[in-house]
N, C-alpha and C positions, 0 to 999 in steps of 0.2 A: 429555574426552578426547577426541572425536569435533570440536566447536565451538572447541577448545584450537587444535586443530590446523591446522582450519581458518583461525580468525583471525591465526597464526602464516603459514601459508604466501602468506597474504597481504599480509605485511610486506616486500616486495620490498627494501628498501632497509636492511636489518637483515640484512645480511651480511658475513662475518669474511675475516680473511685468512687468508691456507693453510696449516693445521694441522700443513706437513709441511714449512716452509718452514726451520725454523731447524734441522731434523736433524743437521747437517752441524756445528753450534756445537756447542762441552762446554754440556752440560746445567747450565739455571743449579742455582745454591747448594741443596740439601733438605736440608739437614741431615747427620744417621746414615743416610739412609735406602736400605732392600732392599725391595725389593717380591720378594714372597716366591710370598703365592699370587693369582693373577689369575681371578677367577670373573665372566662374565660368561653372562645367563640373560636367558631374554625370555617368561616365562613367560602372561603375561598381556597385550602387546602389541599395540595397538591403529593404525590405518593406515586413512588417509581411502580411499573408495573412489576416486577420479582416483589414484592413490596407483603405480607401479611393483611387484609385488610380489616379495618374497626369500622363501627357506624362513627359520625360525625357528633354521638352521643356517646359515646360509648369515651372515645378520646377528652372530648371538654370535659368528661368527669374525671376521670383522671386526672390529667394536669390540676384541675380545681380543689381535688382531695387530698393531692399532694402538698401544694399551696397551703392552705390551711391546715394540713398534719403541721406544714415547718413552721409558717406566719401564728396562728391561733397560739402560741406559745406566748410571743409578746403582750403581754400590757400595757402601754403607752398612755396616758391622757389623751395623745393628736389623733387625729383619724385619718386614715390612707386608704385610697380605692388604686385596684391594680386593675388594667383592661387589658388581658392577651390574648393572642390571634396568632392561633397555628398556623403558621404557612404553610410546614410542608415536615413529613415525617418516611420512618422506611423501618419496617419491622421486621428483621433479617429473615430470610425461609431459609430451612437445611442449606448449605453446601457443602464441598469438595470434598471434606475432610484436610489439612494439613497444604492445599491447592487456592477455593477460595471460600473464604471465612467470612461472607457480609457480617456487616455488623450496621445494626439496629442504631438511627439517628434521630433528632426531631430539633426543629427550627421556628421558633416564638418571633414575636416583636409583643414588647413589653411599654405600657404607661402609666409611668404614677403618678397620683395625683393626689395635691396636701389638699383638705377637706375646707382647712381652716382657711387658706389663703386662694381657697378656689382658683386654680393653675395644675396646669401639666407641667413638674419635676423635672420631666424626661427633656421635655420641652415640643418644637414641633414634629419630630420625626422621635418613632418607640425608636425604643434601645434594641437591636436586635442579638440571641441567646442560643446558640448551635451547641448542643449535647450528644453525643454518645451514648453507649449502653456500658457500666461498667466492666472493667476489667473481670471480674467472677464469675461474668452472664456466658461465659464459655468463650478464654481466650483462641482455644488449640481451635476445635470443631465448629464453633461460633455459637450462639444461641438458639441459631435455630433447629439445632436437635434437640436443646436442654430444656427450653423453657417453650410455653405458650407464646402467642400475639398477647394475651393481657397481661404475661407475667413482664413481659419485656416492655410493656408499655406502662408498666406501676415503677418498673426500670428508670426507664429514661425522663416520665414522670417524677419521680425523685429526684433524679439528676437533673432536671429545669428549676425546678426549687433550688435547688442548693444552690443552682447557679444566680439565682434570680437574689437570695441571701445574699454572696460575696458579692455582687456587684451597688447592693442601694447600703453594703458595709467602707464600698470605697467611694461609692458618692458622700456617702455620713463624714465620711473623714475629711472627702476633699473638699468638699459644701456646705457640711453642716447642713444635709437636706429635713434631719429630724432632730435637732436639737434647736432649732428656733427661740426666744421666746415665749412664752405664754399670748401673750397682745403683738405679736410680728401679725398682722393680718393686718390683707393687702384689700382691694376692691376687690368683691365676690364675682364669678366666671357664673354664669350657670353651665353645671356638670351635665355632660351628656347623658345623654342614652345609657341601656348596659350594651346593645353593639359597638354604637357609633364609641364606645371608651374602647374599648378593648380593637373598636380595627383602625386608629390615627395612633 
């Protein structure tokens, strides 16, 4: 994981658009979707030694708040659950302007549960998402000079929530995840505990 994060943080040109830029607009269509459980954990999170540090509680709260900010806008009649595990992150410290401008990055795993069907839509393996800080966070000198660790984390978390939404829209278009008839209920499985849901 450390080696992967080191490679990712060096790819300065892979920056994202601001994940909160569309929150004032109507949400993109997502079928009959309602987020019921929003579970975020980080039991095995890793960070590079150069990263600014935040506590596990601060980290998971930031991601959970960003997910709620985006997905609480949906008010469908069918309930779904997110289990999110933050696997790694880098909050970029100040670099050397024009020579080394580290970029912040976050890696997380997403599991999506269909409450009525009692099953994981994401299958046996969670869907992994990697997000970078937005271009407007410090494209030249790096956000380590212009943003606090909390501001960097908020931006990453909002970008992660946006990436989750894009993934769900894609899956709904391809697989109809959130367009199932109301009576399309299969034999229910026991939903896992909060920690288990996020780590699977």
